[in-house]
NUDREN-844841 format. One line per field, with one value per residue (C-alpha): residue in one letter; x negated, y, z; residue number from 1. Coordinates in Angstrom, 2 decimals. Last residue first. Layout:
res = [A/...] $
u = [X/...] $
v = [Y/...] $
w = [Z/...] $
n = [NUM/...] $
***
This chain:
res = [N/I/I/I/K/K/V/L/T/E/A/S/R/S/K/F/K/L/F/Y/Y/G/K/A/L/S/S/V/D/L/K/Q/F/Q/D/N/T/V/A/T/K/N/V/V/K/G/S/V/D/Y/L/T/L/Y/E/I/K/L/P/S/Y/L/S/Y/D/I/T/L/E/S/K/A/P/V/P/Y/V/N/L/N/S/M/F/E/D/N/T/N/L/S/P/D/F/L/K/Y/I/R/G/T/N/I/G/A/V/Y/L/E/G/N/T/D/E/G/F/A/T/W/N/G/G/S/F/D/T/L/T/M/D/W/T/S/G/N/F/S/L/Y/G/I/E/Q/S/C/Y/D/A/F/F/Y/L/G/E/F/S/S/Y/S/T/G/R/Y/R/Y/G/G/T/I/S/C/K/F/E/G/S/A/F/H/S/Y/E/A/V/P/F/T/L/E/N/V/P/P/C/G/A/G/N/Y/V/V/S/G/E/Y/C/R/W/G/L/N/Q/G/S/T/G/A/P/L/L/D/V/E/E/I/D/D/Q/G/V/D/G/I/W/L/D/N/N/L/R/D/F/S/F/K/W/P/N/R/L/G/Y/V/W/I/E/E/R/R/N/V/M/G/V/Y/P/N/D/N/P/I/A/Y/N/N/G/N/A/T/N/D/I/D/I/R/L/I/K/G/L/L/N/N/T/N/Q/G/N/D/Q/P/D/G/G/S/G/G/D/G/T/A/I/Y/L/F/N/D/S/G/F/H/M/D/G/G/N/H/N/S/F/P/Q/S/I/T/L/I/I/L/E/S/N/P/D/A/I/T/P/D/V/A/D/R/T/F/R/S/I/V/T/N/E/S/N/D/I/Y/N/V/Y/F/Y/G/N/T/A/Y/N/P/H/F/A/L/G/L/M/G/R/E/D/G/I/P/G/I/D/Y/V/K/S/R/I/D/L/F/P/Q/A/Q/L/T/G/D/D/N/V/V/T/I/T/G/E/Q/E/V/V/F/L/R/S/D/N/A/H/K/I/N/V/P/R/A/L/G/T/A/F/L/E/L/D/L/V/Q/A/Q/G/F/Y/V/L/F/C/M/F/L/P/T/L/G/K/M] $
u = [20.40/21.51/21.70/23.76/23.27/26.32/26.35/29.38/29.95/32.57/33.18/37.00/37.43/35.36/31.83/30.65/26.99/25.93/22.31/20.27/18.07/16.54/17.05/16.82/19.97/21.59/24.31/25.40/28.85/31.09/34.70/37.29/40.15/43.11/43.26/43.32/39.75/36.76/34.28/31.02/27.38/24.93/21.17/20.37/16.70/16.08/13.07/15.19/17.63/20.63/24.31/26.70/30.41/33.08/36.11/37.27/40.56/43.18/46.63/46.86/43.62/43.76/43.55/40.31/38.32/35.09/34.12/30.54/29.55/26.62/24.87/26.03/24.57/26.89/30.15/31.78/32.41/35.10/36.38/38.92/36.50/34.26/36.69/39.22/36.63/35.97/32.78/31.26/29.91/29.24/26.54/24.36/21.94/18.25/17.42/15.20/12.20/10.80/7.32/7.60/4.18/3.92/7.40/8.77/11.16/13.69/15.27/17.86/16.70/18.45/15.22/14.34/12.36/10.03/8.79/5.69/3.84/6.47/5.29/8.50/12.12/11.90/14.51/13.79/15.26/13.37/14.87/12.79/13.93/12.10/11.72/13.41/16.81/17.44/15.61/16.02/13.14/13.66/12.47/11.96/10.53/8.39/6.44/3.14/3.52/5.49/8.07/9.04/12.19/12.58/16.24/17.43/20.65/20.98/24.56/25.56/24.76/25.03/23.67/19.92/17.72/16.24/12.89/10.42/8.13/4.99/3.87/2.56/0.11/-0.14/3.06/3.77/7.50/9.95/9.11/5.92/2.64/1.37/2.36/4.53/4.10/6.11/5.53/1.81/-0.78/-2.44/-5.85/-7.49/-5.82/-7.58/-10.99/-13.21/-14.78/-18.46/-17.78/-14.07/-13.66/-10.11/-8.16/-4.42/-1.94/-2.17/-5.62/-7.61/-11.18/-11.57/-9.00/-7.49/-5.07/-7.23/-4.97/-6.38/-3.04/0.45/2.56/5.43/5.35/3.04/4.63/2.44/3.70/1.52/0.62/-1.06/-2.88/-6.27/-6.95/-3.89/-2.49/-1.43/2.11/2.10/5.00/4.46/7.29/8.46/11.89/14.45/12.21/10.47/6.99/5.43/2.61/1.48/-1.71/-2.99/-5.95/-7.87/-7.01/-8.80/-8.38/-5.95/-6.05/-9.61/-10.70/-12.97/-15.39/-16.82/-20.52/-20.30/-16.87/-15.75/-12.42/-11.89/-8.12/-6.98/-5.38/-7.40/-6.51/-9.71/-10.22/-10.13/-12.10/-15.27/-18.21/-17.80/-14.20/-11.32/-7.62/-4.30/-5.52/-5.49/-6.58/-5.31/-6.94/-5.43/-8.34/-10.18/-12.94/-13.67/-16.97/-18.31/-15.27/-16.53/-13.93/-12.44/-15.84/-17.32/-19.67/-18.59/-14.87/-13.60/-13.60/-15.10/-13.44/-14.17/-11.99/-9.02/-8.11/-4.72/-4.46/-2.31/-2.02/-0.98/2.33/3.29/6.31/3.71/2.46/2.00/-0.75/-1.22/-4.56/-5.71/-8.94/-9.23/-11.07/-14.02/-16.77/-18.96/-16.58/-17.95/-15.30/-14.65/-12.60/-10.76/-11.66/-9.87/-8.39/-6.66/-7.68/-4.85/-2.30/0.90/4.14/7.82/6.88/5.79/3.96/1.96/1.43/1.81/-1.43/-3.78/-5.43/-7.88/-8.66/-11.37/-12.26/-15.41/-15.93/-18.31/-15.64/-13.22/-10.90/-7.77/-5.77/-3.61/-2.48/0.19/0.27/2.88/2.70/6.41/8.34/5.31/5.60/5.51/2.61/3.49/1.76/0.46/-1.55/-3.15/-4.89/-7.17/-8.67/-7.12/-7.67/-6.37/-6.38/-6.25/-8.95/-9.04/-10.66/-11.75/-9.87/-11.29/-10.47/-7.06/-6.14/-2.63/-0.13/3.63/3.58/5.55/8.77/10.45/11.82/15.52/16.87/19.82/18.06/15.08/11.96/8.79/5.61/2.22/-0.81/-4.14/-4.26/-2.35/0.87/2.09/5.84/7.42/11.12/13.44/16.39/14.39/12.24/9.12/9.72/7.34/6.83/3.48/2.01/3.73/1.82/3.11/6.71/9.33/12.34/14.40/17.25/18.03/20.24/18.93/20.63/20.60/23.16/23.38/21.89/19.59/17.37/14.04/14.55/11.68/12.39/9.27/7.70/4.53/3.58/0.49/-0.62/-1.27/0.48/-1.63/-1.33/2.06] $
v = [-14.24/-11.02/-8.16/-5.10/-1.52/0.67/4.00/6.30/9.04/11.71/12.98/13.30/10.21/8.31/7.05/3.93/2.99/-0.52/-0.62/-3.81/-5.69/-9.09/-12.45/-12.38/-11.73/-14.29/-15.23/-11.63/-11.89/-9.03/-9.80/-7.04/-7.10/-4.74/-5.15/-2.18/-2.85/-0.63/-0.17/-1.97/-1.03/-3.82/-4.11/-0.39/0.04/2.16/0.18/-1.33/-2.85/-0.84/-1.83/0.71/1.11/2.81/5.10/4.61/6.29/3.52/4.86/3.73/2.63/0.29/-2.79/-1.71/-4.69/-5.32/-9.00/-10.00/-13.27/-15.67/-15.67/-12.60/-11.19/-9.50/-11.04/-8.64/-5.06/-2.93/0.53/2.13/3.70/5.60/7.01/7.72/9.71/11.99/13.94/10.61/9.01/5.41/5.10/7.69/9.13/9.27/10.37/8.16/9.04/6.54/6.13/2.41/1.75/5.02/4.81/8.21/9.21/12.05/14.04/16.81/19.92/22.44/23.58/19.99/17.74/15.15/11.79/10.25/6.99/4.23/1.07/0.49/-0.50/-3.43/-1.68/-3.30/-1.37/-0.33/1.17/2.76/4.19/7.27/7.76/9.72/10.93/8.27/10.05/8.45/7.31/6.25/3.53/2.71/-0.71/-1.33/-3.89/-2.71/1.09/1.52/4.27/7.34/9.22/11.26/11.47/14.84/14.90/11.78/11.03/14.57/13.72/16.50/19.40/18.87/18.92/15.44/15.01/14.43/11.80/9.88/7.08/4.34/1.75/-2.02/-3.94/-7.63/-8.20/-8.69/-8.99/-7.26/-8.30/-4.93/-3.58/-0.55/2.81/5.59/8.71/8.47/9.18/12.47/12.04/13.88/11.65/8.65/9.98/10.78/8.06/7.15/3.54/2.69/1.24/0.09/0.50/0.18/3.09/3.72/2.59/4.05/5.24/5.83/7.68/9.28/12.01/14.74/17.77/21.23/22.78/23.44/26.01/23.69/20.41/17.73/14.42/11.55/8.52/5.42/2.35/-0.47/-3.65/-3.43/0.26/2.47/5.21/8.35/9.63/13.12/15.29/18.94/20.69/23.84/23.99/23.63/23.11/20.22/20.45/17.68/15.15/12.60/10.60/11.36/8.99/8.24/11.16/12.33/16.05/18.97/22.57/22.59/25.53/26.86/24.00/23.36/23.27/26.55/28.00/31.36/30.10/26.51/26.44/28.49/31.64/34.14/32.52/31.68/33.37/32.15/32.54/32.18/34.60/35.07/36.22/36.28/37.00/35.70/32.08/31.93/28.43/25.53/22.10/18.77/16.46/13.24/15.03/18.74/18.56/19.76/18.49/14.90/12.47/11.60/11.75/8.85/8.06/4.40/5.34/1.77/1.08/2.94/6.31/9.95/10.35/11.60/15.25/16.91/20.63/23.34/26.69/29.68/31.47/31.26/29.12/26.58/26.15/22.53/20.29/16.54/15.14/12.57/11.37/7.99/6.19/6.71/7.18/10.04/12.80/16.34/18.99/21.93/25.03/27.85/27.27/29.79/28.17/30.39/28.39/25.87/28.72/27.28/26.38/27.35/31.02/31.35/34.62/35.23/31.51/30.65/30.88/28.25/28.06/25.31/22.83/20.45/17.12/15.39/12.60/14.65/14.49/16.19/14.75/16.90/19.24/21.81/25.30/27.59/31.28/32.93/36.26/37.19/33.92/32.23/34.40/31.43/30.06/26.69/23.58/20.57/17.47/14.30/14.72/11.72/9.43/6.55/3.94/3.20/0.07/1.84/4.38/6.70/9.46/12.15/15.36/18.30/17.01/15.89/19.47/19.55/21.83/22.35/19.47/20.10/18.18/19.17/15.97/15.26/14.51/16.92/19.43/19.54/17.49/19.44/17.45/18.16/16.55/15.21/11.41/11.16/12.72/15.55/16.05/19.50/19.43/22.07/23.89/26.87/27.55/26.21/22.54/19.70/16.02/14.20/10.90/10.12/7.52/8.53/9.74/8.38/8.21/10.60/10.42/6.77/6.65/5.18/3.93/4.58/3.81/0.32/-1.47/-4.08/-4.56/-4.16/-2.63/-1.21/0.13/2.04/2.38/4.28/3.85/1.68/3.48/6.66/10.01/12.83/15.17/15.37] $
w = [-9.02/-10.65/-8.16/-9.06/-7.85/-8.40/-10.21/-10.48/-13.01/-13.39/-16.93/-16.52/-18.70/-16.18/-16.67/-14.85/-14.40/-13.42/-12.28/-12.35/-9.88/-10.53/-12.20/-15.97/-17.97/-20.27/-17.79/-17.29/-18.91/-17.75/-16.83/-16.50/-14.02/-14.18/-17.92/-20.26/-21.28/-20.52/-23.33/-22.75/-22.83/-21.99/-21.58/-21.56/-20.61/-17.52/-16.28/-13.49/-16.00/-17.09/-17.45/-18.97/-18.29/-20.35/-20.11/-16.51/-15.59/-15.91/-15.00/-12.33/-10.73/-7.74/-9.95/-11.63/-10.32/-12.20/-12.18/-12.87/-14.47/-14.60/-11.24/-9.35/-6.11/-5.53/-6.68/-7.35/-8.42/-6.79/-7.73/-5.41/-2.92/-5.32/-7.85/-5.13/-3.16/-6.15/-5.54/-4.62/-1.47/-0.51/-3.15/-1.38/-3.90/-4.73/-8.27/-10.37/-12.48/-14.95/-16.40/-15.71/-14.17/-12.25/-10.75/-9.76/-6.98/-6.81/-3.98/-3.81/-1.94/-4.17/-5.88/-6.61/-4.26/-5.69/-4.50/-5.95/-6.60/-6.46/-8.18/-10.06/-9.82/-7.41/-5.23/-1.88/1.06/4.20/7.36/10.12/13.45/14.74/18.48/21.29/20.15/17.52/14.69/11.29/9.10/5.51/3.23/-0.42/-1.15/-4.21/-2.15/-3.62/-3.74/-0.52/-0.23/1.82/2.84/6.03/7.05/8.38/6.38/4.24/5.33/4.29/0.70/-1.89/0.16/0.24/3.32/3.14/4.86/2.09/0.69/1.60/-0.67/1.59/0.31/0.80/1.49/0.97/0.44/3.27/6.94/8.07/6.49/5.33/8.74/9.34/11.01/12.58/14.68/14.01/16.72/17.65/19.27/22.17/24.75/23.21/24.18/21.19/19.03/18.86/17.89/18.11/14.64/13.83/17.08/16.48/16.49/12.74/11.77/14.61/15.06/11.33/11.35/14.45/13.52/15.09/15.44/14.70/13.89/15.21/13.37/12.49/14.37/12.98/11.96/10.81/8.92/8.86/6.85/8.78/7.70/6.06/5.38/5.63/3.40/5.27/4.61/6.07/7.28/8.28/10.13/8.33/10.11/7.31/4.28/6.02/4.57/2.54/2.33/-0.25/-0.82/2.69/2.28/5.49/7.75/10.91/10.28/10.57/9.24/7.90/5.70/8.45/8.09/11.55/12.35/14.29/14.95/13.57/12.27/13.35/14.00/10.98/12.38/10.36/7.05/5.15/1.79/-1.81/-5.02/-2.99/-2.75/1.00/0.66/-1.82/-1.36/-2.72/-2.56/1.25/2.28/4.37/4.21/5.25/5.94/5.18/3.27/3.72/5.58/8.95/10.83/10.61/11.96/8.55/6.88/8.86/5.95/5.84/5.86/6.35/2.62/-0.36/-0.47/0.15/3.26/1.26/0.76/1.05/0.18/1.81/0.03/2.13/1.50/5.23/4.26/3.17/-0.36/-1.23/-2.58/-3.11/-4.23/-1.71/-3.32/-1.61/-4.44/-6.78/-4.21/-2.90/-4.05/-4.10/-3.45/-5.76/-4.93/-6.70/-10.34/-12.53/-15.62/-18.17/-21.25/-20.89/-21.06/-19.65/-21.40/-21.27/-20.79/-24.45/-25.10/-21.93/-21.26/-17.59/-15.66/-14.28/-10.88/-10.09/-7.32/-8.55/-6.94/-8.18/-10.71/-12.92/-15.63/-13.27/-10.64/-10.47/-8.25/-9.97/-9.03/-10.46/-11.29/-13.53/-11.66/-11.57/-11.42/-9.83/-6.72/-4.29/-6.37/-7.86/-6.57/-8.49/-7.61/-8.97/-12.30/-12.80/-10.15/-8.23/-10.94/-14.41/-16.55/-19.91/-19.05/-16.02/-18.06/-15.61/-16.36/-18.32/-21.82/-20.57/-19.79/-21.26/-19.55/-20.01/-22.44/-25.64/-26.24/-22.97/-21.52/-21.03/-17.57/-17.72/-15.44/-17.77/-17.14/-17.92/-18.50/-16.94/-18.56/-17.36/-17.51/-14.24/-15.45/-13.24/-13.52/-13.43/-12.56/-13.94/-12.31/-11.06/-8.01/-9.76/-9.05/-8.19/-9.01/-8.70/-9.91/-13.22/-15.29/-18.73/-18.80/-21.21/-18.89/-16.77/-14.23/-13.46/-10.38/-7.16/-4.00/-0.27/2.41/1.00/3.96/2.45/5.46/7.14/10.57/12.58/16.05/16.96/20.39/21.22/24.85/24.48/21.31/23.29/23.03/24.47/21.54/19.84] $
n = [470/469/468/467/466/465/464/463/462/461/460/459/458/457/456/455/454/453/452/451/450/449/448/447/446/445/444/443/442/441/440/439/438/437/436/435/434/433/432/431/430/429/428/427/426/425/424/423/422/421/420/419/418/417/416/415/414/413/412/411/410/409/408/407/406/405/404/403/402/401/400/399/398/397/396/395/394/393/392/391/390/389/388/387/386/385/384/383/382/381/380/379/378/377/376/375/374/373/372/371/370/369/368/367/366/365/364/363/362/361/360/359/358/357/356/355/354/353/352/351/350/349/348/347/346/345/344/343/342/341/340/339/338/337/336/335/334/333/332/331/330/329/328/327/326/325/324/323/322/321/320/319/318/317/316/315/314/313/312/311/310/309/308/307/306/305/304/303/302/301/300/299/298/297/296/295/294/293/292/291/290/289/288/287/286/285/284/283/282/281/280/279/278/277/276/275/274/273/272/271/270/269/268/267/266/265/264/263/262/261/260/259/258/257/256/255/254/253/252/251/250/249/248/247/246/245/244/243/242/241/240/239/238/237/236/235/234/233/232/231/230/229/228/227/226/225/224/223/222/221/220/219/218/217/216/215/214/213/212/211/210/209/208/207/206/205/204/203/202/201/200/199/198/197/196/195/194/193/192/191/190/189/188/187/186/185/184/183/182/181/180/179/178/177/176/175/174/173/172/171/170/169/168/167/166/165/164/163/162/161/160/159/158/157/156/155/154/153/152/151/150/149/148/147/146/145/144/143/142/141/140/139/138/137/136/135/134/133/132/131/130/129/128/127/126/125/124/123/122/121/120/119/118/117/116/115/114/113/112/111/110/109/108/107/106/105/104/103/102/101/100/99/98/97/96/95/94/93/92/91/90/89/88/87/86/85/84/83/82/81/80/79/78/77/76/75/74/73/72/71/70/69/68/67/66/65/64/63/62/61/60/59/58/57/56/55/54/53/52/51/50/49/48/47/46/45/44/43/42/41/40/39/38/37/36/35/34/33/32/31/30/29/28/27/26/25/24/23/22/21/20/19/18/17/16/15/14/13/12/11/10/9/8/7/6/5/4/3/2/1] $
***
């Protein structure tokens, strides 16, 4: 990775509507979801920014009682909201036996707190809110760029993303300063303690024993790594780093490598931002992909990093890295062409995407902070029943006043009913299927935009198609 220069970086960026990717509504009723994790079981745990964690069961229903509620400890973001609040969650690799999990939040003093909580001793479906053990605190000079994501690596160490401290343009030069913890990915050992801290430093961290270097640092030169993840197949580290004025970037660090300088504030993506006092270009590691705020399509502003797909349901997704943009509401993926990463972006207009999640089987989900909805990613060209997928046609797309559903290739008729949802998950039409080969659906009263048409067969199979009303 080191030694790449912007001059020789080449990315083929394609912005299109290729229907390799689609979304299926999975859960509703969440309040400002910003993080999705699992605890090696069938549930999803959703961090809500105001200071709660809600459990989503495998059927999409919500557990009535929050798993954790620490709103009294978390900075009150108010009705408008900002970048603070509770931001991150990670379950200890031995959570099933020790009940430990870790949260990342901005406290009432407006600083970052990394804490351990413990599962309730009596009721394992909830946590003990009084079990907090503070692991690490980081002073925040400004209100924005707090990072917040956390993951345990395959090495059982905790990795923590921190932003550059905020404002704009990194005025304190925190990203390039290895003597503080801002603008970094940190790596700590939470199973041991040392030097009066509730954690220890892994012996192979890159700056162990060095003067004027914080030993917690794994990589540096980041602006606001809002979301990062590990490839569960090979342990590569993927980072979606939010840009300043124009460029959003994706960084890829091979498993086991550390100490990389990812360039901020010297570079925004692969373009010089502020070159004063910067190291030689050959000492920097540049992104494997990037996009401009003003590229084709909707205006873009903030990348939400995701995951490289390693699930089993969709072979066409294998190896794709999924991400999204908060402003354009596009969801994209990177695919490796043998030398560089190609980019595809699709507009879903289903929410300001703030988090991807990976379940225990490697299937992927995405959350919209403004809708409180979680969607599951799927490939609309695939289905467990190939006949169900290939023999069902819906047209025209886009539609103006009427949709036609073509059942002519079904004999006998197998579809029981169809349901039309808007992008917020609200049911706008539920219709029993007629015995006719062609069924008409009146959509003339619907607002322009994206909708999801869900079919349910008599054998309980489901199929979802994205519909555009124009």
